[in-house]
PDB file with one MODEL, atoms N, CA, C and O in Angstrom:
MODEL        1
ATOM      1  N   MET A   1     -13.679  25.027  83.401  1.00  0.00           N
ATOM      2  CA  MET A   1     -14.791  24.353  82.759  1.00  0.00           C
ATOM      3  C   MET A   1     -14.880  22.909  83.226  1.00  0.00           C
ATOM      4  O   MET A   1     -15.960  22.429  83.573  1.00  0.00           O
ATOM      5  N   VAL A   2     -13.755  22.222  83.236  1.00  0.00           N
ATOM      6  CA  VAL A   2     -13.754  20.827  83.669  1.00  0.00           C
ATOM      7  C   VAL A   2     -14.158  20.719  85.127  1.00  0.00           C
ATOM      8  O   VAL A   2     -14.866  19.786  85.509  1.00  0.00           O
ATOM      9  N   GLN A   3     -13.723  21.649  85.931  1.00  0.00           N
ATOM     10  CA  GLN A   3     -14.088  21.623  87.346  1.00  0.00           C
ATOM     11  C   GLN A   3     -15.596  21.763  87.524  1.00  0.00           C
ATOM     12  O   GLN A   3     -16.178  21.108  88.388  1.00  0.00           O
ATOM     13  N   ASP A   4     -16.235  22.611  86.716  1.00  0.00           N
ATOM     14  CA  ASP A   4     -17.688  22.775  86.794  1.00  0.00           C
ATOM     15  C   ASP A   4     -18.398  21.469  86.440  1.00  0.00           C
ATOM     16  O   ASP A   4     -19.361  21.079  87.100  1.00  0.00           O
ATOM     17  N   ALA A   5     -17.924  20.811  85.415  1.00  0.00           N
ATOM     18  CA  ALA A   5     -18.535  19.544  85.004  1.00  0.00           C
ATOM     19  C   ALA A   5     -18.355  18.493  86.087  1.00  0.00           C
ATOM     20  O   ALA A   5     -19.281  17.736  86.379  1.00  0.00           O
ATOM     21  N   LEU A   6     -17.181  18.441  86.679  1.00  0.00           N
ATOM     22  CA  LEU A   6     -16.926  17.465  87.735  1.00  0.00           C
ATOM     23  C   LEU A   6     -17.769  17.738  88.969  1.00  0.00           C
ATOM     24  O   LEU A   6     -18.156  16.807  89.675  1.00  0.00           O
ATOM     25  N   ALA A   7     -18.056  18.998  89.231  1.00  0.00           N
ATOM     26  CA  ALA A   7     -18.859  19.355  90.392  1.00  0.00           C
ATOM     27  C   ALA A   7     -20.290  18.845  90.252  1.00  0.00           C
ATOM     28  O   ALA A   7     -20.939  18.535  91.251  1.00  0.00           O
ATOM     29  N   HIS A   8     -20.791  18.757  89.008  1.00  0.00           N
ATOM     30  CA  HIS A   8     -22.166  18.312  88.772  1.00  0.00           C
ATOM     31  C   HIS A   8     -22.270  16.816  88.497  1.00  0.00           C
ATOM     32  O   HIS A   8     -23.371  16.269  88.434  1.00  0.00           O
ATOM     33  N   TYR A   9     -21.139  16.163  88.336  1.00  0.00           N
ATOM     34  CA  TYR A   9     -21.131  14.730  88.034  1.00  0.00           C
ATOM     35  C   TYR A   9     -21.469  13.945  89.290  1.00  0.00           C
ATOM     36  O   TYR A   9     -20.771  14.041  90.300  1.00  0.00           O
ATOM     37  N   GLN A  10     -22.538  13.172  89.223  1.00  0.00           N
ATOM     38  CA  GLN A  10     -22.981  12.362  90.360  1.00  0.00           C
ATOM     39  C   GLN A  10     -23.233  10.945  89.870  1.00  0.00           C
ATOM     40  O   GLN A  10     -24.356  10.620  89.485  1.00  0.00           O
ATOM     41  N   PRO A  11     -22.212  10.095  89.875  1.00  0.00           N
ATOM     42  CA  PRO A  11     -22.362   8.757  89.295  1.00  0.00           C
ATOM     43  C   PRO A  11     -23.349   7.861  90.031  1.00  0.00           C
ATOM     44  O   PRO A  11     -23.844   6.891  89.458  1.00  0.00           O
ATOM     45  N   ASP A  12     -23.640   8.167  91.274  1.00  0.00           N
ATOM     46  CA  ASP A  12     -24.549   7.317  92.051  1.00  0.00           C
ATOM     47  C   ASP A  12     -26.007   7.742  91.929  1.00  0.00           C
ATOM     48  O   ASP A  12     -26.886   7.082  92.483  1.00  0.00           O
ATOM     49  N   VAL A  13     -26.275   8.814  91.226  1.00  0.00           N
ATOM     50  CA  VAL A  13     -27.629   9.345  91.100  1.00  0.00           C
ATOM     51  C   VAL A  13     -28.109   9.146  89.663  1.00  0.00           C
ATOM     52  O   VAL A  13     -27.479   9.610  88.713  1.00  0.00           O
ATOM     53  N   GLU A  14     -29.232   8.449  89.525  1.00  0.00           N
ATOM     54  CA  GLU A  14     -29.802   8.227  88.200  1.00  0.00           C
ATOM     55  C   GLU A  14     -30.564   9.475  87.761  1.00  0.00           C
ATOM     56  O   GLU A  14     -31.370  10.018  88.517  1.00  0.00           O
ATOM     57  N   SER A  15     -30.306   9.915  86.560  1.00  0.00           N
ATOM     58  CA  SER A  15     -31.040  11.060  86.044  1.00  0.00           C
ATOM     59  C   SER A  15     -32.361  10.576  85.453  1.00  0.00           C
ATOM     60  O   SER A  15     -32.524   9.395  85.145  1.00  0.00           O
ATOM     61  N   LEU A  16     -33.283  11.491  85.303  1.00  0.00           N
ATOM     62  CA  LEU A  16     -34.577  11.173  84.700  1.00  0.00           C
ATOM     63  C   LEU A  16     -34.386  10.717  83.262  1.00  0.00           C
ATOM     64  O   LEU A  16     -35.046   9.781  82.809  1.00  0.00           O
ATOM     65  N   ALA A  17     -33.482  11.380  82.541  1.00  0.00           N
ATOM     66  CA  ALA A  17     -33.218  11.005  81.151  1.00  0.00           C
ATOM     67  C   ALA A  17     -32.676   9.572  81.083  1.00  0.00           C
ATOM     68  O   ALA A  17     -33.048   8.807  80.193  1.00  0.00           O
ATOM     69  N   TRP A  18     -31.813   9.220  82.008  1.00  0.00           N
ATOM     70  CA  TRP A  18     -31.240   7.865  82.027  1.00  0.00           C
ATOM     71  C   TRP A  18     -32.325   6.824  82.296  1.00  0.00           C
ATOM     72  O   TRP A  18     -32.352   5.772  81.658  1.00  0.00           O
ATOM     73  N   ARG A  19     -33.220   7.122  83.244  1.00  0.00           N
ATOM     74  CA  ARG A  19     -34.307   6.183  83.561  1.00  0.00           C
ATOM     75  C   ARG A  19     -35.233   5.999  82.369  1.00  0.00           C
ATOM     76  O   ARG A  19     -35.650   4.878  82.076  1.00  0.00           O
ATOM     77  N   LYS A  20     -35.560   7.092  81.676  1.00  0.00           N
ATOM     78  CA  LYS A  20     -36.412   6.995  80.489  1.00  0.00           C
ATOM     79  C   LYS A  20     -35.728   6.176  79.401  1.00  0.00           C
ATOM     80  O   LYS A  20     -36.364   5.366  78.725  1.00  0.00           O
ATOM     81  N   LYS A  21     -34.445   6.392  79.242  1.00  0.00           N
ATOM     82  CA  LYS A  21     -33.685   5.659  78.242  1.00  0.00           C
ATOM     83  C   LYS A  21     -33.666   4.168  78.564  1.00  0.00           C
ATOM     84  O   LYS A  21     -33.832   3.342  77.667  1.00  0.00           O
ATOM     85  N   GLN A  22     -33.467   3.818  79.822  1.00  0.00           N
ATOM     86  CA  GLN A  22     -33.448   2.418  80.221  1.00  0.00           C
ATOM     87  C   GLN A  22     -34.805   1.766  80.010  1.00  0.00           C
ATOM     88  O   GLN A  22     -34.891   0.616  79.580  1.00  0.00           O
ATOM     89  N   SER A  23     -35.858   2.501  80.312  1.00  0.00           N
ATOM     90  CA  SER A  23     -37.211   1.996  80.107  1.00  0.00           C
ATOM     91  C   SER A  23     -37.451   1.716  78.624  1.00  0.00           C
ATOM     92  O   SER A  23     -38.033   0.692  78.267  1.00  0.00           O
ATOM     93  N   ARG A  24     -37.005   2.617  77.774  1.00  0.00           N
ATOM     94  CA  ARG A  24     -37.174   2.453  76.320  1.00  0.00           C
ATOM     95  C   ARG A  24     -36.344   1.272  75.819  1.00  0.00           C
ATOM     96  O   ARG A  24     -36.805   0.504  74.974  1.00  0.00           O
ATOM     97  N   ILE A  25     -35.138   1.126  76.331  1.00  0.00           N
ATOM     98  CA  ILE A  25     -34.282   0.002  75.946  1.00  0.00           C
ATOM     99  C   ILE A  25     -34.946  -1.319  76.324  1.00  0.00           C
ATOM    100  O   ILE A  25     -34.971  -2.249  75.517  1.00  0.00           O
ATOM    101  N   GLU A  26     -35.477  -1.414  77.524  1.00  0.00           N
ATOM    102  CA  GLU A  26     -36.154  -2.639  77.964  1.00  0.00           C
ATOM    103  C   GLU A  26     -37.342  -2.955  77.058  1.00  0.00           C
ATOM    104  O   GLU A  26     -37.529  -4.102  76.654  1.00  0.00           O
ATOM    105  N   TYR A  27     -38.139  -1.942  76.743  1.00  0.00           N
ATOM    106  CA  TYR A  27     -39.300  -2.131  75.875  1.00  0.00           C
ATOM    107  C   TYR A  27     -38.872  -2.640  74.500  1.00  0.00           C
ATOM    108  O   TYR A  27     -39.448  -3.596  73.980  1.00  0.00           O
ATOM    109  N   LEU A  28     -37.863  -2.002  73.916  1.00  0.00           N
ATOM    110  CA  LEU A  28     -37.409  -2.395  72.580  1.00  0.00           C
ATOM    111  C   LEU A  28     -36.822  -3.807  72.582  1.00  0.00           C
ATOM    112  O   LEU A  28     -37.000  -4.551  71.617  1.00  0.00           O
ATOM    113  N   CYS A  29     -36.133  -4.176  73.641  1.00  0.00           N
ATOM    114  CA  CYS A  29     -35.585  -5.536  73.738  1.00  0.00           C
ATOM    115  C   CYS A  29     -36.711  -6.564  73.785  1.00  0.00           C
ATOM    116  O   CYS A  29     -36.627  -7.613  73.146  1.00  0.00           O
ATOM    117  N   LYS A  30     -37.756  -6.264  74.538  1.00  0.00           N
ATOM    118  CA  LYS A  30     -38.899  -7.186  74.610  1.00  0.00           C
ATOM    119  C   LYS A  30     -39.594  -7.302  73.259  1.00  0.00           C
ATOM    120  O   LYS A  30     -39.968  -8.400  72.846  1.00  0.00           O
ATOM    121  N   GLU A  31     -39.769  -6.183  72.571  1.00  0.00           N
ATOM    122  CA  GLU A  31     -40.393  -6.195  71.251  1.00  0.00           C
ATOM    123  C   GLU A  31     -39.541  -6.987  70.256  1.00  0.00           C
ATOM    124  O   GLU A  31     -40.064  -7.761  69.455  1.00  0.00           O
ATOM    125  N   ARG A  32     -38.228  -6.782  70.318  1.00  0.00           N
ATOM    126  CA  ARG A  32     -37.325  -7.515  69.423  1.00  0.00           C
ATOM    127  C   ARG A  32     -37.410  -9.006  69.692  1.00  0.00           C
ATOM    128  O   ARG A  32     -37.474  -9.806  68.758  1.00  0.00           O
ATOM    129  N   ASP A  33     -37.411  -9.388  70.973  1.00  0.00           N
ATOM    130  CA  ASP A  33     -37.501 -10.810  71.317  1.00  0.00           C
ATOM    131  C   ASP A  33     -38.804 -11.421  70.824  1.00  0.00           C
ATOM    132  O   ASP A  33     -38.819 -12.545  70.322  1.00  0.00           O
ATOM    133  N   ALA A  34     -39.896 -10.679  70.968  1.00  0.00           N
ATOM    134  CA  ALA A  34     -41.186 -11.176  70.491  1.00  0.00           C
ATOM    135  C   ALA A  34     -41.171 -11.339  68.971  1.00  0.00           C
ATOM    136  O   ALA A  34     -41.680 -12.330  68.448  1.00  0.00           O
ATOM    137  N   ALA A  35     -40.594 -10.379  68.268  1.00  0.00           N
ATOM    138  CA  ALA A  35     -40.527 -10.466  66.802  1.00  0.00           C
ATOM    139  C   ALA A  35     -39.657 -11.639  66.371  1.00  0.00           C
ATOM    140  O   ALA A  35     -39.997 -12.351  65.427  1.00  0.00           O
ATOM    141  N   LEU A  36     -38.537 -11.842  67.059  1.00  0.00           N
ATOM    142  CA  LEU A  36     -37.670 -12.975  66.729  1.00  0.00           C
ATOM    143  C   LEU A  36     -38.366 -14.307  66.995  1.00  0.00           C
ATOM    144  O   LEU A  36     -38.187 -15.261  66.237  1.00  0.00           O
ATOM    145  N   ASP A  37     -39.158 -14.380  68.064  1.00  0.00           N
ATOM    146  CA  ASP A  37     -39.930 -15.595  68.346  1.00  0.00           C
ATOM    147  C   ASP A  37     -40.941 -15.853  67.228  1.00  0.00           C
ATOM    148  O   ASP A  37     -41.137 -16.992  66.805  1.00  0.00           O
ATOM    149  N   GLU A  38     -41.573 -14.790  66.763  1.00  0.00           N
ATOM    150  CA  GLU A  38     -42.552 -14.926  65.678  1.00  0.00           C
ATOM    151  C   GLU A  38     -41.865 -15.397  64.396  1.00  0.00           C
ATOM    152  O   GLU A  38     -42.387 -16.255  63.684  1.00  0.00           O
ATOM    153  N   ILE A  39     -40.704 -14.838  64.112  1.00  0.00           N
ATOM    154  CA  ILE A  39     -39.946 -15.259  62.935  1.00  0.00           C
ATOM    155  C   ILE A  39     -39.577 -16.727  63.046  1.00  0.00           C
ATOM    156  O   ILE A  39     -39.699 -17.474  62.075  1.00  0.00           O
ATOM    157  N   GLN A  40     -39.130 -17.145  64.216  1.00  0.00           N
ATOM    158  CA  GLN A  40     -38.743 -18.541  64.413  1.00  0.00           C
ATOM    159  C   GLN A  40     -39.947 -19.458  64.217  1.00  0.00           C
ATOM    160  O   GLN A  40     -39.815 -20.535  63.634  1.00  0.00           O
ATOM    161  N   GLY A  41     -41.115 -19.044  64.697  1.00  0.00           N
ATOM    162  CA  GLY A  41     -42.323 -19.822  64.506  1.00  0.00           C
ATOM    163  C   GLY A  41     -42.666 -19.970  63.033  1.00  0.00           C
ATOM    164  O   GLY A  41     -43.059 -21.045  62.581  1.00  0.00           O
ATOM    165  N   CYS A  42     -42.516 -18.882  62.290  1.00  0.00           N
ATOM    166  CA  CYS A  42     -42.775 -18.936  60.841  1.00  0.00           C
ATOM    167  C   CYS A  42     -41.775 -19.841  60.140  1.00  0.00           C
ATOM    168  O   CYS A  42     -42.147 -20.607  59.251  1.00  0.00           O
ATOM    169  N   GLN A  43     -40.529 -19.758  60.526  1.00  0.00           N
ATOM    170  CA  GLN A  43     -39.509 -20.609  59.916  1.00  0.00           C
ATOM    171  C   GLN A  43     -39.787 -22.089  60.200  1.00  0.00           C
ATOM    172  O   GLN A  43     -39.616 -22.939  59.326  1.00  0.00           O
ATOM    173  N   ASN A  44     -40.213 -22.383  61.418  1.00  0.00           N
ATOM    174  CA  ASN A  44     -40.562 -23.762  61.763  1.00  0.00           C
ATOM    175  C   ASN A  44     -41.734 -24.255  60.921  1.00  0.00           C
ATOM    176  O   ASN A  44     -41.740 -25.396  60.458  1.00  0.00           O
ATOM    177  N   TYR A  45     -42.720 -23.393  60.726  1.00  0.00           N
ATOM    178  CA  TYR A  45     -43.888 -23.758  59.929  1.00  0.00           C
ATOM    179  C   TYR A  45     -43.491 -24.027  58.480  1.00  0.00           C
ATOM    180  O   TYR A  45     -43.937 -25.007  57.884  1.00  0.00           O
ATOM    181  N   VAL A  46     -42.660 -23.164  57.919  1.00  0.00           N
ATOM    182  CA  VAL A  46     -42.197 -23.353  56.540  1.00  0.00           C
ATOM    183  C   VAL A  46     -41.423 -24.661  56.435  1.00  0.00           C
ATOM    184  O   VAL A  46     -41.569 -25.392  55.456  1.00  0.00           O
ATOM    185  N   GLU A  47     -40.616 -24.954  57.419  1.00  0.00           N
ATOM    186  CA  GLU A  47     -39.854 -26.210  57.406  1.00  0.00           C
ATOM    187  C   GLU A  47     -40.791 -27.425  57.430  1.00  0.00           C
ATOM    188  O   GLU A  47     -40.560 -28.404  56.722  1.00  0.00           O
ATOM    189  N   GLU A  48     -41.840 -27.355  58.240  1.00  0.00           N
ATOM    190  CA  GLU A  48     -42.816 -28.447  58.288  1.00  0.00           C
ATOM    191  C   GLU A  48     -43.497 -28.619  56.928  1.00  0.00           C
ATOM    192  O   GLU A  48     -43.686 -29.742  56.461  1.00  0.00           O
ATOM    193  N   LEU A  49     -43.862 -27.508  56.301  1.00  0.00           N
ATOM    194  CA  LEU A  49     -44.481 -27.569  54.974  1.00  0.00           C
ATOM    195  C   LEU A  49     -43.528 -28.177  53.956  1.00  0.00           C
ATOM    196  O   LEU A  49     -43.929 -29.007  53.141  1.00  0.00           O
ATOM    197  N   GLU A  50     -42.276 -27.766  54.005  1.00  0.00           N
ATOM    198  CA  GLU A  50     -41.279 -28.307  53.088  1.00  0.00           C
ATOM    199  C   GLU A  50     -41.117 -29.815  53.275  1.00  0.00           C
ATOM    200  O   GLU A  50     -41.007 -30.555  52.298  1.00  0.00           O
ATOM    201  N   GLN A  51     -41.103 -30.266  54.522  1.00  0.00           N
ATOM    202  CA  GLN A  51     -40.968 -31.697  54.788  1.00  0.00           C
ATOM    203  C   GLN A  51     -42.159 -32.472  54.238  1.00  0.00           C
ATOM    204  O   GLN A  51     -41.997 -33.527  53.626  1.00  0.00           O
ATOM    205  N   GLU A  52     -43.361 -31.937  54.463  1.00  0.00           N
ATOM    206  CA  GLU A  52     -44.562 -32.611  53.979  1.00  0.00           C
ATOM    207  C   GLU A  52     -44.577 -32.632  52.441  1.00  0.00           C
ATOM    208  O   GLU A  52     -44.913 -33.649  51.835  1.00  0.00           O
ATOM    209  N   LEU A  53     -44.219 -31.528  51.831  1.00  0.00           N
ATOM    210  CA  LEU A  53     -44.166 -31.483  50.371  1.00  0.00           C
ATOM    211  C   LEU A  53     -43.152 -32.502  49.824  1.00  0.00           C
ATOM    212  O   LEU A  53     -43.423 -33.204  48.850  1.00  0.00           O
ATOM    213  N   THR A  54     -42.008 -32.563  50.456  1.00  0.00           N
ATOM    214  CA  THR A  54     -40.987 -33.515  50.029  1.00  0.00           C
ATOM    215  C   THR A  54     -41.495 -34.944  50.132  1.00  0.00           C
ATOM    216  O   THR A  54     -41.272 -35.754  49.233  1.00  0.00           O
ATOM    217  N   GLN A  55     -42.180 -35.254  51.232  1.00  0.00           N
ATOM    218  CA  GLN A  55     -42.735 -36.596  51.425  1.00  0.00           C
ATOM    219  C   GLN A  55     -43.763 -36.906  50.358  1.00  0.00           C
ATOM    220  O   GLN A  55     -43.752 -37.991  49.778  1.00  0.00           O
ATOM    221  N   LEU A  56     -44.648 -35.964  50.096  1.00  0.00           N
ATOM    222  CA  LEU A  56     -45.705 -36.183  49.097  1.00  0.00           C
ATOM    223  C   LEU A  56     -45.130 -36.317  47.688  1.00  0.00           C
ATOM    224  O   LEU A  56     -45.578 -37.154  46.903  1.00  0.00           O
ATOM    225  N   GLU A  57     -44.150 -35.501  47.380  1.00  0.00           N
ATOM    226  CA  GLU A  57     -43.570 -35.540  46.051  1.00  0.00           C
ATOM    227  C   GLU A  57     -42.732 -36.801  45.814  1.00  0.00           C
ATOM    228  O   GLU A  57     -42.615 -37.275  44.684  1.00  0.00           O
ATOM    229  N   SER A  58     -42.155 -37.334  46.886  1.00  0.00           N
ATOM    230  CA  SER A  58     -41.335 -38.550  46.725  1.00  0.00           C
ATOM    231  C   SER A  58     -42.166 -39.822  46.838  1.00  0.00           C
ATOM    232  O   SER A  58     -41.658 -40.925  46.639  1.00  0.00           O
ATOM    233  N   GLY A  59     -43.440 -39.661  47.158  1.00  0.00           N
ATOM    234  CA  GLY A  59     -44.342 -40.805  47.207  1.00  0.00           C
ATOM    235  C   GLY A  59     -44.305 -41.588  48.500  1.00  0.00           C
ATOM    236  O   GLY A  59     -44.766 -42.729  48.531  1.00  0.00           O
ATOM    237  N   ASP A  60     -43.775 -41.022  49.565  1.00  0.00           N
ATOM    238  CA  ASP A  60     -43.730 -41.740  50.862  1.00  0.00           C
ATOM    239  C   ASP A  60     -45.047 -41.708  51.574  1.00  0.00           C
ATOM    240  O   ASP A  60     -45.173 -42.261  52.666  1.00  0.00           O
TER     241      ASP A  60
ENDMDL
END
């Protein structure tokens, strides 16, 4: 059984399943990065609002 598996093992040849998986991984990484950028933008905006509120409330 092991010999049969070793006979079909080709480490230098990319399988179609592997290529599809890599494509999906790349897509998901890009989507995650975009979502994290959006979150960071929202956090920056909230921080700006907090600073302005603090200034207004303290009378500066």
